[in-house]
N, C-alpha and C positions, 0 to 999 in steps of 0.2 A: 379192322375197325371201319365203321361206316363213315361215309362222307357226311358233310354238314347237311346235305339235302336228303340223306338216308337212302340214296339210290343204290349203293353197293351193299352186298351182304356183309354181315359182321364176321368175316372170315378172310384169311389171307388167300385161301383157295377159292377160285371162281367155280360156280356150279358147272357141271359138265353134262350137256345133253345136246343132241343134234335133232333138228327138225327138218324134214323135207316132205315135199308133196310130189306126187306123180299123177299126171293127168291120164285118165283112161277113157276109152270111147264110151264105156258103160260100166255100171256097177250093179251087183245083185239087188233086186228089189227096187230098181231105179233110184237108189240112194244118191245123194249129192256127194257125200264124203264118208269114208270108212277109215278109222284110226287103227293102226297096227303098232304095237309096242314091243320092243325088245331091249335088253339092257343097253343103255347108252343112246338109244335112238327111238324117236317117234317118227313113223312114216304115215302120211295121210294119202290115201288114194282118193282122187277127186274125179268126178264125172265131167267131161268136157261139155256135156249138155247143161250143167248147172253152174260150173265154176270157170271163170276166165283165167287166162294166163296172168293178167294183172292182179287178180284176186289171190292167186297162188303166191306170187312174189310178195305181196303185202302181208299175207298171212304168215309166211315163213319169217319175214323180217320182224314182224311184231312178236312172234313167239321167241325168236332169238334174243330180242331185246328184253323180254320178260325174264328169260333164263339168266342173261348177263347181269341184270339188275338184282338178281336174287329173289325175285317175286315168286318163282317156281323152283322148288327144290325137289328133285326126284330121288327117292331112297332106294336105289337098286341094290341088291345084295352085294356085299363086298365094297361098297363105296362109302 
């Protein structure tokens, strides 16, 4: 059941997804970020040229909060 502020998903089970970022010296096509998805996890490869360590931390923190609050629900097979 949702909290009064609606922050939690209407389920006893919290959504499950992991987000992480790895900084790389460079990425193909001089991209800033490339997302890679596999069941249960999103990994973002980020270019040190375009993304700071602080940005990585803030990005991952925000995505974890979005998942925890139930604003992002990923439907991987078998879940």
